[in-house]
C-alpha positions in Angstrom: -17.2 15.9 18.4 -19.7 14.5 20.9 -21.9 17.6 20.5 -21.7 17.2 16.7 -22.8 13.6 17.0 -25.8 14.6 19.2 -26.8 17.2 16.6 -26.6 14.7 13.8 -28.9 12.3 15.7 -31.4 15.1 16.4 -31.4 16.1 12.7 -32.1 12.4 11.8 -35.2 12.5 13.9 -36.6 15.3 11.8 -35.6 13.6 8.5 -37.7 10.6 9.6 -40.6 12.8 10.4 -40.4 14.5 7.0 -40.4 11.0 5.4 -43.5 10.1 7.5 -45.3 13.2 6.3 -44.5 12.5 2.7 -45.6 8.9 3.0 -48.9 9.9 4.6 -49.5 12.2 1.6 -48.8 9.1 -0.6 -45.7 10.8 -2.0 -43.2 8.0 -2.7 -40.2 10.2 -3.2 -37.8 7.7 -1.4 -38.5 5.2 -4.2 -37.0 7.3 -6.9 -34.1 9.0 -5.1 -31.8 7.4 -2.5 -31.7 10.4 -0.1 -34.4 12.9 0.5 -31.9 15.3 2.1 -29.8 15.5 -1.0 -29.8 18.2 -3.7 -32.9 16.9 -5.5 -34.8 15.9 -2.4 -34.4 19.2 -0.6 -35.3 21.1 -3.8 -38.5 19.2 -4.2 -39.5 19.5 -0.5 -38.7 23.2 -0.5 -41.0 23.6 -3.5 -43.8 21.6 -1.9 -43.6 23.7 1.2 -43.6 26.9 -1.0 -46.9 25.8 -2.5 -46.0 23.9 -5.7 -48.3 20.9 -6.4 -47.7 20.1 -10.0 -45.8 16.7 -10.1 -44.2 17.5 -13.5 -42.8 20.9 -12.4 -41.5 19.3 -9.2 -39.9 16.5 -11.2 -38.0 19.1 -13.3 -36.1 20.1 -10.1 -34.1 16.9 -10.2 -30.4 17.0 -10.4 -28.7 15.8 -13.6 -27.1 12.9 -11.8 -30.4 11.3 -10.7 -30.9 8.1 -12.7 -34.7 8.2 -12.4 -36.6 9.8 -15.3 -38.8 12.9 -14.9 -41.9 10.7 -15.6 -40.9 8.3 -12.8 -40.3 11.1 -10.3 -43.6 12.8 -11.4 -45.5 9.5 -10.8 -43.9 9.2 -7.3 -45.0 12.8 -6.5 -48.6 12.3 -7.4 -50.4 12.3 -4.0 -52.8 14.0 -1.7 -51.2 17.2 -0.5 -53.3 17.7 2.7 -52.7 21.1 4.3 -52.1 19.7 7.8 -49.4 17.3 6.5 -47.8 20.1 4.4 -47.7 22.2 7.6 -46.0 19.3 9.5 -43.5 18.9 6.6 -42.7 22.6 6.7 -42.0 22.6 10.4 -39.8 19.5 10.3 -37.9 21.0 7.4 -37.3 24.2 9.4 -36.0 22.2 12.3 -33.8 20.1 10.1 -32.2 23.2 8.6 -31.7 24.6 12.1 -29.7 21.6 13.1 -27.7 21.7 9.9 -26.8 25.3 10.8 -25.7 24.1 14.3 -23.6 21.3 12.8 -21.9 23.9 10.5 -21.0 26.0 13.6 -19.6 22.9 15.2 -17.5 22.2 12.2 -16.0 25.8 12.4 -15.1 25.1 16.0 -13.5 21.8 15.2 -11.4 23.3 12.4 -10.2 26.0 14.7 -9.3 23.4 17.3 -7.4 21.3 14.8 -5.5 24.3 13.6 -4.0 24.8 17.1 -2.3 21.4 17.1 1.5 21.3 16.4 2.6 20.0 13.0 4.1 16.5 13.0 4.8 16.7 9.3 5.3 19.5 6.8 2.5 19.0 4.3 4.5 21.1 1.7 7.6 18.9 1.9 5.7 15.6 2.4 2.4 16.1 0.6 -0.5 13.9 1.2 -1.1 11.1 -1.2 -4.2 10.4 -3.2 -7.2 9.2 -1.2 -8.4 5.6 -1.6 -12.0 6.8 -1.8 -13.3 7.0 -5.3 -15.4 9.9 -6.5 -15.5 13.5 -5.5 -18.7 13.3 -3.4 -18.1 13.5 0.4 -19.8 11.0 2.6 -22.9 12.1 4.4 -22.4 14.3 7.5 -18.7 14.9 6.7 -17.3 18.3 7.5 -17.0 20.7 4.6 -13.3 21.6 5.2 -10.2 19.5 4.3 -10.3 17.2 7.3 -7.9 14.6 5.8 -5.1 17.1 5.5 -5.5 18.3 9.1 -5.4 14.8 10.4 -2.3 14.0 8.4 -0.6 17.2 9.6 -1.1 16.6 13.3 -0.4 12.9 13.3 2.1 12.4 10.5 0.2 9.4 9.3 -2.6 9.0 6.7 -5.0 6.8 8.6 -7.4 6.8 5.7 -5.1 4.4 3.9 -6.4 1.7 6.3 -9.3 0.1 4.5 -12.6 1.2 5.8 -11.4 4.2 7.8 -12.6 7.5 6.4 -11.4 10.9 7.6 -14.5 11.5 9.8 -14.1 8.0 11.4 -10.5 8.7 12.2 -11.4 12.1 13.7 -14.0 10.4 16.0 -11.4 7.8 17.1 -8.7 10.4 17.7 -11.1 12.6 19.6 -11.7 9.7 22.1 -8.2 8.1 22.1 -6.0 11.2 21.7 -2.5 11.4 20.2 -0.5 9.9 23.1 -0.1 6.1 22.7 1.9 5.8 25.9 -1.3 5.6 27.9 -1.7 2.0 26.5 1.4 -0.1 27.3 0.6 -2.6 24.5 -1.9 -3.0 21.7 -3.6 -5.6 23.8 -4.3 -3.0 26.5 -5.8 -0.7 23.8 -8.0 -3.5 22.4 -9.2 -4.4 25.9 -10.1 -0.8 26.6 -12.2 -0.8 23.5 -14.0 -3.9 24.6 -13.1 -5.7 21.3 -11.1 -8.7 22.8 -12.6 -12.0 23.9 -13.8 -12.2 27.5 -12.4 -14.7 30.0 -15.1 -15.8 32.4 -13.6 -18.8 34.0 -15.2 -20.7 36.9 -13.7 -23.8 38.4 -11.2 -24.1 35.6 -13.9 -24.1 33.0 -14.5 -21.3 30.5 -18.1 -20.2 31.0 -18.1 -17.4 28.4 -15.7 -15.7 26.0 -18.0 -13.0 24.8 -16.7 -9.5 24.6 -17.6 -7.4 27.7 -20.2 -4.7 27.2 -18.7 -1.2 27.0 -19.9 2.3 26.1 -17.1 3.5 23.9 -17.5 5.8 20.9 -14.1 4.8 19.5 -15.1 1.1 19.5 -18.4 2.0 17.8 -16.4 3.8 15.1 -14.2 0.8 14.6 -17.3 -1.5 14.3 -19.0 0.8 11.8 -15.8 0.9 9.7 -15.6 -2.9 9.9 -19.1 -3.2 8.3 -17.8 -1.6 5.2 -15.3 -4.5 4.5 -18.0 -6.9 3.3 -17.3 -6.0 -0.4 -13.7 -4.9 0.0 -11.1 -6.6 -2.2 -8.4 -5.9 0.4 -6.8 -8.3 2.8 -9.0 -7.0 5.6 -12.1 -7.6 3.4 -11.0 -11.2 2.9 -10.5 -11.6 6.6 -14.0 -10.3 7.3 -15.6 -12.6 4.8 -13.7 -15.6 6.3 -14.9 -14.8 9.8 -18.4 -14.2 8.5 -18.6 -17.6 6.9 -17.4 -19.2 10.1 -19.0 -17.2 12.9 -21.7 -15.0 11.4 -21.8 -11.3 10.7 -22.0 -9.9 14.3 -18.8 -11.8 15.4 -17.1 -11.0 12.1 -17.6 -7.3 12.7 -16.1 -7.6 16.1 -13.1 -9.6 14.8 -12.5 -7.1 11.9 -12.8 -4.1 14.3 -10.3 -5.9 16.6 -7.8 -6.2 13.7 -8.3 -2.6 12.6 -7.6 -1.3 16.1 -4.3 -3.3 16.2 -3.2 -1.4 13.0 -4.3 1.9 14.4 -2.5 2.4 17.7 1.1 1.8 16.6 0.6 4.5 13.9 -0.2 7.2 16.4 3.3 7.3 17.7 5.5 10.1 16.3 7.8 9.0 13.5 6.3 5.5 13.0 5.0 4.4 9.6 1.5 3.1 8.9 1.2 -0.6 9.8 0.6 -2.8 6.9 -2.1 -5.5 7.2 -0.4 -8.8 8.0 -3.4 -11.1 7.3 
């Protein structure tokens, strides 16, 4: 999982360089589509690298789900296709595709590794419920196999029912924490290990600082990223996040929400336990 994360970060660098080359050619593709690495963006970039320069023909490559009209896309694609910038675009596109191939190979290895874990629940007898996520489109950088079912099979708990936790986020957390909760005597030990609890710098009987201690923890980062998705959630966790945000500001609200999420996560790892319900 750490190697996969490194590959994703490397691929993002080349996406930024492709965007820079397009901007220098005065091609404002990012203003009409939300993601240049999506179906429409990659089709247009591949056509540009192949030699197509007609904005109308490039606009016809758009996916049917794109809201922008062909005329708007054609206007955004009217620019100066300088040969040196097209060359840079083609090289960055090739490097981006190479990293996508490497990520796919990592996904194959991850799926093989997950298949080796013992079953904690029989998926046929106790099938997995419907996901909370709406829509059929998978989030960006998600593996192409059924990750949610694998996680449910090896843990016996559907962690994606916790608001803000997707299958990929749960996989990142479990890859760092593991499936054995006995290493943490209590939930407080777990939250302290994550670095999400208040500090206790006391000198002479006076509290000098209560900031969370700085840690380098991928699981904690995953909890923080999941907490940021609660700003518009109608759940109890979403209400808790907004209350903390109004009182302390967004950064501290993210830490507080990540703290609360982690307290729901650890008890659910144990075999035979049910998913903890939010108590806020």
